[in-house]
C-alpha positions in Angstrom: 86.5 73.4 36.3 87.0 72.8 39.9 90.3 72.1 41.7 91.2 69.6 44.4 92.9 70.8 47.6 96.1 69.2 46.4 96.4 71.7 43.6 95.3 74.8 45.4 97.6 77.7 46.4 101.3 77.5 46.0 101.3 73.7 45.5 100.5 73.1 49.2 98.3 70.2 50.2 95.5 71.0 52.7 95.0 68.5 55.5 91.6 67.1 54.9 92.0 64.1 57.2 89.0 64.9 59.3 86.7 65.5 56.3 87.8 62.3 54.7 87.4 60.2 57.8 84.0 61.5 58.5 82.9 60.9 55.0 84.4 57.3 55.0 82.4 56.5 58.1 79.0 57.7 56.6 78.9 56.7 53.0 78.3 53.3 51.4 80.0 51.0 50.8 83.1 52.6 52.3 81.6 52.4 55.8 81.7 48.6 55.7 85.5 48.8 56.2 87.0 48.7 59.7 88.4 51.9 61.2 91.9 51.0 60.3 91.0 50.2 56.7 89.0 53.4 56.3 92.1 55.3 57.5 94.2 53.5 54.9 91.8 54.4 52.1 91.6 58.0 53.2 95.4 58.5 52.7 95.0 58.3 49.0 91.6 59.9 48.8 91.0 63.5 47.7 88.7 66.4 48.6 87.4 68.5 45.7 85.6 71.9 45.9 83.0 73.2 43.5 81.9 76.8 43.0 78.8 78.0 41.3 78.3 76.6 37.8 81.3 74.3 38.1 80.6 71.0 36.3 81.7 67.4 36.9 81.3 64.8 34.2 81.1 61.1 34.5 84.8 60.3 33.9 86.8 57.4 35.4 83.8 56.2 37.4 85.3 52.7 37.2 88.4 54.0 39.0 86.9 56.2 41.7 83.9 56.3 44.0 82.8 59.9 44.4 80.4 61.4 47.0 78.8 64.8 47.7 79.6 65.7 51.4 78.7 69.4 51.5 76.3 71.7 49.6 74.1 70.7 46.7 74.3 70.1 43.0 72.0 69.8 40.0 71.9 66.6 38.1 72.3 67.1 34.3 71.4 64.9 31.3 73.1 66.8 28.5 72.0 70.4 28.9 68.8 69.4 30.7 68.5 69.5 34.5 66.9 66.2 35.6 67.1 66.5 39.4 69.1 67.8 42.4 71.1 66.3 45.2 71.9 67.6 48.7 74.6 66.5 51.0 73.5 64.6 54.1 70.6 62.8 52.4 70.5 59.0 51.9 71.0 59.5 48.2 74.2 61.5 48.8 75.6 58.6 50.8 75.7 56.5 47.6 78.4 56.8 44.9 77.7 59.5 42.3 77.1 58.3 38.8 76.9 54.7 39.8 73.8 53.1 38.1 72.4 56.6 37.6 70.7 58.2 34.5 72.4 61.6 34.8 75.7 62.3 33.0 77.1 65.3 34.9 76.8 67.5 38.0 76.5 71.3 38.1 77.0 73.2 41.3 74.4 75.8 42.2 76.8 77.2 44.8 79.7 76.0 46.9 79.8 72.2 47.2 82.4 69.6 48.3 83.1 66.2 46.8 85.3 63.4 48.0 86.9 60.7 45.9 88.0 57.2 47.1 90.0 54.8 45.0 87.7 51.9 43.9 90.6 49.4 43.4 92.1 50.1 46.8 88.7 49.7 48.4 88.2 46.3 46.8 91.6 45.2 48.0 91.0 46.3 51.6 87.5 44.7 51.7 88.8 41.4 50.3 91.6 41.3 52.9 89.1 42.3 55.7 86.7 39.6 54.7 89.5 37.0 54.5 90.8 37.9 58.0 87.3 38.0 59.5 86.7 34.3 58.8 87.6 32.7 62.1 85.5 29.8 63.1 85.5 28.2 66.5 83.3 25.1 67.2 82.1 25.7 70.7 79.4 23.6 72.4 77.3 25.8 74.6 74.6 25.2 77.2 71.8 27.2 78.7 74.1 29.2 81.1 76.4 30.1 78.2 73.4 31.5 76.3 72.1 33.3 79.3 75.2 35.4 79.6 75.8 35.8 75.8 72.3 37.0 75.1 72.9 39.9 77.6 76.2 40.7 75.9 74.7 40.7 72.4 71.9 43.1 73.6 74.4 45.5 75.2 76.9 45.5 72.3 74.1 46.4 69.9 73.5 49.6 71.7 77.2 50.2 72.4 76.9 49.7 76.2 79.2 46.8 76.9 80.3 46.7 80.6 83.6 45.5 81.9 83.8 45.4 85.7 86.3 47.5 87.5 88.1 46.1 90.6 86.5 47.8 93.6 89.7 48.2 95.6 91.3 50.1 92.8 88.2 52.1 92.0 88.2 54.0 95.3 91.9 54.9 94.9 91.8 56.0 91.3 88.6 58.0 91.9 90.2 59.9 94.7 93.2 60.8 92.5 91.0 61.9 89.6 88.7 64.0 91.7 91.4 65.4 93.9 92.1 68.4 91.7 95.8 67.8 91.4 97.9 67.5 88.3 98.5 64.1 86.9 101.2 63.4 84.2 100.6 61.0 81.3 103.1 58.3 82.7 101.4 58.2 86.1 97.9 58.3 84.7 98.9 55.4 82.3 100.2 53.3 85.2 96.9 53.9 87.1 94.8 52.8 84.2 96.9 49.8 83.6 96.1 48.4 87.0 92.6 47.5 85.6 92.0 45.6 82.4 88.5 46.9 82.0 89.5 50.5 82.3 92.4 49.9 79.9 90.1 48.4 77.2 87.5 51.1 77.5 90.0 53.9 77.2 91.5 52.4 74.1 88.0 52.1 72.7 87.4 55.8 73.4 90.7 56.7 71.7 90.1 54.5 68.7 86.7 56.1 68.1 87.7 59.7 68.9 87.0 62.2 66.1 89.9 62.9 63.8 91.9 59.8 65.0 93.6 59.4 61.6 92.4 55.8 61.2 95.4 54.4 63.2 94.4 52.0 66.0 95.8 52.8 69.4 98.5 50.4 70.6 99.3 51.6 74.1 97.6 53.3 77.1 100.0 56.3 76.8 99.0 56.6 73.1 95.3 56.6 74.1 95.9 59.3 76.7 97.8 61.4 74.2 95.0 61.2 71.6 92.2 61.9 74.1 94.1 64.5 76.2 94.6 64.2 79.9 91.5 66.1 80.9 89.2 64.1 78.5 90.8 60.9 79.7 90.2 61.7 83.4 86.6 62.7 82.7 86.1 59.4 80.8 87.6 57.4 83.6 85.4 59.0 86.2 82.3 58.0 84.2 83.7 54.5 83.7 84.4 54.0 87.4 80.8 55.0 88.3 79.1 52.8 85.7 81.4 49.7 85.8 82.2 49.3 89.5 81.0 45.7 90.4 80.0 44.2 93.7 80.4 40.4 93.3 77.0 38.7 93.9 78.5 35.5 95.4 81.7 33.9 96.6 82.3 32.0 93.4 82.2 35.2 91.3 84.3 37.1 93.7 87.0 34.4 93.9 87.2 34.1 90.1 87.2 37.9 89.7 90.1 38.3 92.1 92.0 35.5 90.3 91.5 37.2 87.0 92.7 40.6 88.2 95.7 39.1 89.9 96.8 37.1 86.9 96.1 39.9 84.4 98.2 42.3 86.4 101.0 39.9 86.8 101.0 38.9 83.1 101.1 42.6 82.1 104.3 43.3 84.1 105.9 40.0 83.0 105.3 40.9 79.4 106.6 44.5 80.0 109.8 43.0 81.5 110.3 40.5 78.7 109.7 43.0 75.9 112.3 45.4 77.3 115.1 43.1 76.2 113.7 42.6 72.7 114.5 45.7 70.5 111.8 44.9 67.9 109.0 44.9 70.6 107.5 47.8 72.6 107.1 47.2 76.3 104.0 49.5 76.5 102.3 47.5 73.6 103.3 44.3 75.4 101.7 45.4 78.6 98.4 46.4 76.9 98.4 43.0 75.0 98.5 41.2 78.3 95.7 43.2 79.8 93.4 42.6 76.8 94.2 39.0 75.7 91.8 37.5 78.2 89.3 40.4 78.3 86.6 38.0 77.3 86.8 36.4 80.7 86.3 39.8 82.4 83.2 40.4 80.2 81.8 37.0 81.0 82.3 37.5 84.8 80.7 40.9 84.5 77.6 39.6 82.9 77.5 36.4 85.0 77.2 38.7 88.0 73.8 39.9 86.7 72.6 36.3 87.3 74.6 35.6 90.4 72.0 33.1 91.7 72.8 30.9 88.7 76.5 30.8 89.4 76.9 30.0 93.1 78.4 26.7 92.0 82.0 27.5 91.1 82.2 24.7 88.5 79.3 26.2 86.5 81.0 29.6 86.4 84.4 28.1 85.4 82.6 26.0 82.7 81.2 29.2 81.0 84.6 30.9 81.2 86.3 27.9 79.6 83.7 27.6 76.9 83.4 31.2 75.8 86.6 33.0 77.2 88.7 32.8 74.0 86.0 33.5 71.5 84.6 36.4 73.6 88.1 38.0 73.8 88.8 38.0 70.1 85.2 38.9 69.2 85.2 42.0 71.5 88.6 43.2 70.4 87.6 42.9 66.7 84.3 44.7 67.4 86.1 47.5 69.2 88.6 48.0 66.3 91.6 47.0 68.3 94.9 46.6 66.3 95.5 43.1 64.9 98.4 42.5 67.3 95.9 42.4 70.2 93.5 40.1 68.4 96.4 37.8 67.6 97.4 37.6 71.3 93.8 36.6 72.2 93.6 34.0 69.5 97.1 32.5 69.6 98.6 32.8 73.1 96.9 29.5 74.2 98.0 27.5 71.2 100.6 25.9 73.5 102.0 23.4 71.0 102.5 25.7 68.0 105.8 25.4 66.1 107.2 28.9 66.3 109.3 30.4 63.5 110.6 33.9 63.0 111.0 36.7 65.5 109.4 36.5 68.9 106.0 38.1 68.9 103.7 39.7 71.5 101.6 36.5 71.4 104.8 34.5 72.3 105.5 36.7 75.2 101.9 36.4 76.4 102.3 32.6 76.2 105.5 32.8 78.2 103.8 34.9 80.9 100.9 32.4 81.2 103.4 29.5 81.5 105.4 31.4 84.1 102.4 32.3 86.2 101.1 28.7 86.1 104.5 27.3 87.2 104.8 29.8 90.1 101.2 30.1 91.1 99.5 26.8 90.1 95.7 26.5 90.2 94.1 24.3 92.7 92.2 22.4 90.0 93.7 20.6 87.0 94.8 23.2 84.5 94.7 23.3 80.7 98.1 25.0 80.8 100.8 22.4 80.1 104.3 22.3 81.5 106.8 24.3 79.5 109.5 21.5 79.7 108.8 20.0 76.3 107.2 22.9 74.4 108.9 24.0 71.1 108.0 27.6 72.0 110.0 27.4 75.2 113.1 26.4 73.3 112.6 29.2 70.8 112.2 31.7 73.7 115.3 30.4 75.3 117.3 31.0 72.1 116.1 34.7 72.4 117.4 34.9 76.0 114.0 34.2 77.7 114.3 31.1 80.0 110.8 30.3 81.2 112.1 27.1 82.7 114.0 29.2 85.3 111.8 32.2 85.7 113.0 33.4 89.2 114.8 36.5 87.8 111.8 37.3 85.5 109.4 37.0 88.4 111.5 39.1 90.7 111.8 42.0 88.3 108.1 41.7 87.4 107.0 41.7 91.1 109.2 44.7 91.8 107.5 46.6 89.0 104.1 45.6 90.2 104.8 46.7 93.7 106.1 50.0 92.4 102.9 50.6 90.5 100.7 49.7 93.5 102.8 52.0 95.7 102.3 54.8 93.2 98.6 54.3 93.4 98.6 54.3 97.2 100.8 57.4 97.3 98.6 59.2 94.9 
């Protein structure tokens, strides 16, 4: 008989996280789960090693899905060999014994199997399918489709572009290529000046090999997972490929507005979260940077067709139609943690009746309301006054008075100036 790693040696369990995660991403139907759910499934999965002539019978196939991930085995029907199976082939990516004619496996040499719990897989898949049902009825026109077709084409080949702000690009590039040492806190602050860089770095960390299945929730966490050197190399590539020169005045004005408001929202959320012990300021800051990431994506791709968007109203119309749905769709596609998807989908539900603890989405709503009150748009805004909102009263009970935001704005502005000075000094 063979033994699992859990029973080898002096009762010590070998860490097979990397083996399990790699298998979970390549075998069917486990690979249908999100990164987070695959990580959850791997925590209860086992790795089992076979040596020459070890046999595995079809037992408890209703409870486990088993796969060959290394080596080869002979397929047995009673005492007769009826075929063979080698790891890495399409047949090996399917569950062993499921709808198969053979009754047992016999190892011709060293081989490795992994076992995933079938019931836990079913639970995770049902929950994933339930959460993925999110329907928005959006009326789109030719310009919306023009941009979205480009986005679809790029996301299919994993080449989504999120424009970097040119004025920051030069500064950050000079720091990264200057040869000096940069600590994680300073590097995180630099990245957080740009929503596009922040989102791409989190994506890289979420998809890094051996990530344990846990989605990144802060820029510092992303740097820690990737390592400083790898993060800096990734940033240099992103700055080269995503630097954008606006094609007309309308795109440039909206782009500057987006960067300004995202930066201010991020520091406001950081300041607000500091006084709430159940929330993490670093998570809050990243939530603000990504909650409207769809607008940045739309502006990036609109710039490819700048001649179609010289009229500011046409550009704003596309952003208003597709901004929210693009944000939540991109965050889900890039395996961002649920807290960030919730911010994108909930923050602009101004009239929601809030109950329970203050959430990151609530802080994001507060930041948007504060920014609108202090820096109102020239045009009519969809953001209402906070005077009669139920959420404003709930925030006030938690010590956050968005009807008198002077102190909040002062602290947020001080932090923003400090970050900008850090970048200039570097």
